[in-house]
N, C-alpha and C positions, 0 to 999 in steps of 0.2 A: 254612647257619647259620640260627638261629632269630631273630636280631636283627642290625640294622645295626651296632650298637656292642657287639660281643661282648667279654666280659672274657676275659682269658687262661685262666681256669678253664673257660670255655665251649669254647675251642679244644681244650683237653686232653680235655674230656668227649666231643668228637666223634671222637676218634681211636679206631679199632676196637680191641677187646680183643685181646690176644695169644693165639694158639693154642698152648696148652701142649704139645700133641702135636707140633705143627710145630717147636716150640723144641727138642724132643728130637732132631729130625732135622736142623735147619738150624743153621749156625754162629750164635753169639750176636751177632757184630759185624754180620752181614747184617741182622738184625732191627732193630738200632739205626739203621742207615743208612736203612732204609725209614721208620722212625719220624721221623727227621730230615727226610726228603724231604716227608712228609705235613705236618709242622709248617711247613716253608718254603712249601709250596703254600697252606696256610691263611693264613699271614701275608701272602703276596702278594695273595691274594684280598681280604683285609681291607684292605690298603693301596690296592688298586685301587678298592674300594668307597668308601673315604674320599676318594680322589682325585676320583672322579666326583661325590660329594656337594659337594666344594669347587667344582667347575666349575659345578654347578647353582646353588649359592649366589651365586657371583660373577656368573653370567649374570642371575639375578634382580635383583641390585643394579643392573646396567646397565639392564635393562628398566624398573625402577622409576624410575631417573633419567630415562629416555626419557619415561615417562608423566607425569613432573612438568614436562615441557617445558623441561628444562635445555638450554643451548646445546650444539651438537654437539661443540665442543672439550672441554668439561667431561666429557661422557659418554664420549668416546673416551679421554680422559686416565684416567678411572676404570677403563676396560677394561684399559689398560696396567698400572695399579697392581695390579689383581686378578691379571693374568697373571704379574706379577713376584713377587707374594706366593706364588703356587703354584709358581713356578720361580725360586728365589732366584739362580741362576747365569745367568739369561737377561736380555737387554735387549730390550724390545719397542718397536715403533714402528708408527704408522698414517700413511700418506701418502694424499693426495687427488689424483685425476687431474683436471686441467683439460682438458676435451674440446676447447676452442677451440685451445689451444696444444700439447696432448699432453705437458704437463709434469706432474711429480709434486711436490706441495708438502707440507711438514711440517704435520701436524695435532696429533699427540699422541705423547709419549714421556716416560718417567720418568727413566731413568738413562743414556740415550745422551749422550755428551759434546756440548756445544753447538757446538764447533768442527766436529765431524763433521756435525751436523745442518745447519749453515750451508753446509758444503762441497757437500753433495749436494742441497740444497734447490733445486727448480726444474729438476731433471735431465729431459731429454727422453727419453721412453720409446722403446724399440726392441729388436729381436731381439739378444740378447747384451749388453744394457746392464745390468750388475750383476745382482742378484737381483730387485729390485723393478721396475726398468725393463723387464726381460724378461718378468716375470710379468704386468705390466699390459698389455704389448704383445701377448703371445700368449694372454692370459687362461688361464694354466695355472700350476700350482705349479712353483716353481724352488727346488731345494735345492743350495746351495753348501756343501760340507763343509769346504773349505779356501780361504779368500779369497786366500791368498798364491799359489796355483798355478792357480786357475781363470781361464780365458780371459775370462769375462764381466767380471771385476773388474780387468782390467789398467789401465783409465783411472782407477779409483778406489781401487786397492789401497793406495796410500800413505796416503790419508785414513783408511781402515779400520785399517790396521796402527798408525798414529799414535794412534788411539783405542783401541788394544788389542783390536780386534775381529778374529776369525779365521774364524768360520763365520756364514753368514746364510741362513736359510730364508724364503722369501717366498710368500705365498698371495694371489692376486687377490681383491679384494672385489667380488663381482658379484651381481646379482639373478637371479631365475629365468629371465628372458629373455636373460641373458648380458651385460647392460649393466655395464661396469666402472666402479666408483666410486673405486677406489684399491687399496692393498695393506696387508696386515698382515704384519709381519716379526718374526722371532725371531733375535736375535744372540747369539753366544757368544764368550767370550774364548779358547777353545781349539778346535782342530779337532774337529768333532762330526758323527757320523752319526745322523740321527733314527730313533727307534724307531717302531714301529707306532702306539703311543699318542701320540707327539709329532706324527705326521702327522695323526692324528685331531683332536688338540687345535687345531692351527693352522687346520684346516678349520672347526672349530666357531667359533673366534674370528673368522674372516673372515666366516662366515655371520651372526654377531651384529652385526658392524660393518656388514654389508650392510643389515640390518634398520634400524640407526640411520641410515645414509645415506639409504635409501629413504624412511623415515618423515620425516626432515627435508626431503627433496626434495619430498615430498607436501605437507608443511606450507607450504613456500615457494610451491609452485604454488597451494595454496588461498589463501594470503595475496595472491598476485598476482591470482588470480581475484576475490577479495573486493574488492581495490582497484579492479580494472577494473569490477566490478559496481557499486561505490560511485560510480565516475566515470559509468557509464552511467545509474545512478539519478539522480545529480545533474543529468546532461545532460537526461534525460527529464523530471525535475522542473522544470528551468528552462524547457523547451519547453512543458510542461503549464501552468506559471504564465503564460507568455506567451499560450498558447491560452485559458487561463481569463480572463486580463485582456481579451483580444479578445472572448471570449464574453460577458463582463460588459458590455463596451462595446456589443456588438451588442444584448444584451438591453436595455440602457438605451435605445439608439436605437429598438428595437422598441416598448418601453413608451411612449416619447415619441411614436412614430408612431401607436401605438394611442390615446394621449391625443388627438393631433391628429385622428385619424379620428373618435373619439368626439365631439370638439368640432365638427368639420365636420358630422357627422351631426346634432348638436344645432342648429347654425346653420340647416341645411336644414329640420329639423323645425320649429324656432321660426319661421323665415321663412314656412313654409307655414301654420303655426297662427295667426300674428299677422295674416295676410292677411284672415282671415274677420272678426274684430272691426273691423279697420281699414276693410275694405270696407263693412261695415254702417254704421260711423260716417261715412264719406265720403258714402255714399248718403243717409243721414239729413240730413247738413248740406247736401248738394246740393239735396235736396227742400225743405228749410227755406228755402234761398236762393231757389228758384223761387217758393215761396209768398210770400216777402217782396216779390219783384219785382212779382208780380201785385197784391198788396195796395197797394204804393206807386203803381202805375200807376192803379189804381182811385181812389186818394186824389187823385192829381194831376188826374184828369178829373172829379172831384167825383161819381164814380159809386159810391163805397164805401158799401156798406150795412152796417147793424149785424150782419146775419147773416154777411156776408163777414168782418168783423172778428172775430166770434166763432169762425168756422171757422179763421181764421188762428191765433188764440191756442191753440185746441185742438190743431191740427196741430203747431204749434211746440213745445208742451209735450210732446206724444208723441214727436216726433222728437228733442227734447233728451234725453228719458229713454232712448230707444233708443241714442243716441250716447254718453251717459254710461256706460251698461251695457257697450257694446262697447269703449269706451276704457279702462274699468276692467279688463276682461278682458285687453286688450292690455297694459296696465300690469303686471298680475299675471304675465303670460307673460314679459315683459321682466325683471321683478324676479327671478323664479325662475331664468331663464336666466343673468342676471348673477351671481347667488349661486353657481350651480353652476359657471359658466365660470371665475369667480375662484378657486374651490376647486380646479378642475382644474389651473390654472396655478400654484398656490401649493404650497409645501412646508411651510407652517406648520400646526401642530396648533392647534385651537381648540375651545372648548366649544360644543356644539350641542344643540338640543332634538330628540330622536329623531323625534317625530311631525311637527314642522314641517319637518325636513329631508327625511324620507321623502316628505312631501307635495310639496315642491319638486322632488325627483327625479322623482316620478311625473308631475307636471304637465309637466316638461321633456321627458321621453322619450315621453309618451303620444301626441304627434302622429305619431311614427314608426310607430305600430302602429294608427292609426285605421282603416286599410282592411284590417287583418288580421282573419281570422275567429276568431282566438284572443282570448278575453276575459282582461283583466289586472285584477286587484283587489289591494288592499293593506289591511292592518289592523295598527294599533299597539295591542297588547293592554295593555301597561303602559308609559306614557310616562315620560320623565325626561331629565335633562341628563347628558352625559358628554363627556370630552375625547378627541378623536380627530383623524384627518386626513380632513376631509370629502370632499376630491376623490377619495380612494381608495374611500370608501364609495359615492360615485356610480358610479365605474368598476366596482366589484364588482357592484353591483345591476344596472346597465345591461347588463353582460356576461352575467350569469346569466340575465336575462330574455330577452336576445337569443339566447343559447344554447338556451334552452327552445323559443323560437318557431321557430328554424331547424332544430334537430335533433330536438325532442321530439314533433313531430306529423306526421312524414312519412307520407303516405298517408291522413291524416285531414283532414276539412274543418272541424272545430271542436275547441275544447278550452279549458282554463282554466289560467292561471298565477296562483298566489296568493303574495303576499309577506306574511309575518308578522314582526313585530318587537316586542321587549320589552326594557325596562331591568330587570334583575334585581339589585336592590341587595343582597339577601341573599347571592347567589352572587358579587357584585362583578363582574358581567359584563353585556354586551349580547348578546342572541341574535337573529340574523336568519336567516330561512329562506325559500328560494325553491323552491316545489314546483309540479309540473305533473301533470296526469292523462294524459300522453302515452304513447308506446310503450315507455318505459323503456330500460334498457341491460343488455347481457349482462355476465357476470363478466369475460371478457377485456377488454372495453372499459372497465369500471370500474377495472381494474388500471392502465390507461394514461391515464386521463381527464385527469390533470394533467401529463402528459409534454409538453414543448415540441414543437410541430409535429405532434402526433398529431391527426388529424381523420378523421372518417368521410365528409367532403365534399371529399376531395382532387380537385382539378380542377374543383370547382364553386364556387370562391370561398372555401373554408374555409382559413384560414392555420394552424390548429392552435395558435394562441397565446392565444386568449381565456381558456380555463380555466387555462392555465399562468400567465398574468398575474394572474388572480384568486387563485390559490394563493400566488404570491409576495407579492402585496399583503397578503393576510390574514396569512400566517405571518411574513413578514419585516418589512414596513412597519408593520402594525398589531399585530404580536406576538400574534396570535390563533390560532385553530384552525378548520379547515374539514373537514367530514365529508360524505360523499355516500351516500345510500341509494337503491336502485333495484330495481324488479321489472319484468321484461319484461311488457309489455301493461298495466301499471298506472301507470307514471309514475316520476318521479325527484324527489328532494328534496336540496337543498344546505343544510346547517346550519352557520352561522358563529357562532363565539363570540369576542367581543372584550373587552379590558379596559375598565373604566370610566374609567380615567385613563391615557392613553398618554403615556409620558415623551417629552420634547422630543427626546431623542437618537435616537429611532426614525427620524428623518428622515435 
């Protein structure tokens, strides 16, 4: 045929023309019989084609329902409806096998009587147990043409006959690996022997049902895996949150320890630095006291000369001047230390003068590096006022200078660390840079420079926390930004940008 839907005229047109010479030799009724056979064959072919198209259409409907994620009962019910539309004299059913109990349970049916469904629901499978029980047990097709006489149906015969069911063909629903999901059955109200086409049809329907069962089983497994994965993620998240909390607590303790270490270092440096002016003042006062005793002794013995008195006055004046200078220096050291120490222990933001505070910081930390061959200098290029957390500024600057001196000049006997600071009102920021002319850093080190516990001095006293703390203070506490530039053999520079007005909430 040239078309799936051939008109009757098309069928006639395909019949071969009659041979007139043959007609003269053959009886006329024989030619008519041949013609009738050809017409029947074409009609059968046409009917078979239409039947196959109906199977394809119904199969597509079932697979579309499956793609829409309908529940399995609705999909298999649709399959039974489509099967009975194509075979009006047939009653279909789908049963599900419970692997735990080896029982068959009703899933879908359109026209089977409810009393019969209830009677066989939950039947245990076995060899010779009806059509479906036997098909599921042996994983093979079971054809019962007459329920009334077949041995498999003896225990259930009366249920079937009461429901006006006389024939039952059952096909196991299984996947490619042979796993049985259930059965697809076709019932008839009269004794019936299946045709080749009937056997092909029941196999196709069982295969479609297997696709549905397997797909839904996969969906269920995926849902279970997803649920388990969600539980695992929640469990891991909870553990990570605990670890993060512990890490934050450890970090806080480390920062506090770093603060204490910085404060202890300050105290040691200040104690050493203050000894010099205090020593000078004590020596001056002691000398002045000796001079006074000698003068008083001479006065008591009436041997005091004018020149002695003049010498006493001159010496006392000089010593007083030296003592005052030394005590003033000691007072400045104590004042700067007090300011920085209070800021280190406080979490309050306050307004500071950039030049004044940088000067206090440098005066406070300079005693620690007096014996170092590295020169430290500072310059405030544009002074101004801004609101920040001063203790953090001190910790950042002292850590960066200490980092340069410890790491930046390895193998060198001298060098220079420069601190530059400016208040940039136009850009609404404060910029602080700490640069050295030391050995510089390689690219791999630059990439890890702010990583906690990373140090190039492992086992030599380096904790690897200094620059990590600097980064946290700049970015989190002071809400600023820190960049680092370095060239091997030429030195490194840390550039910090801070807001002019740090909100109180940053604490």
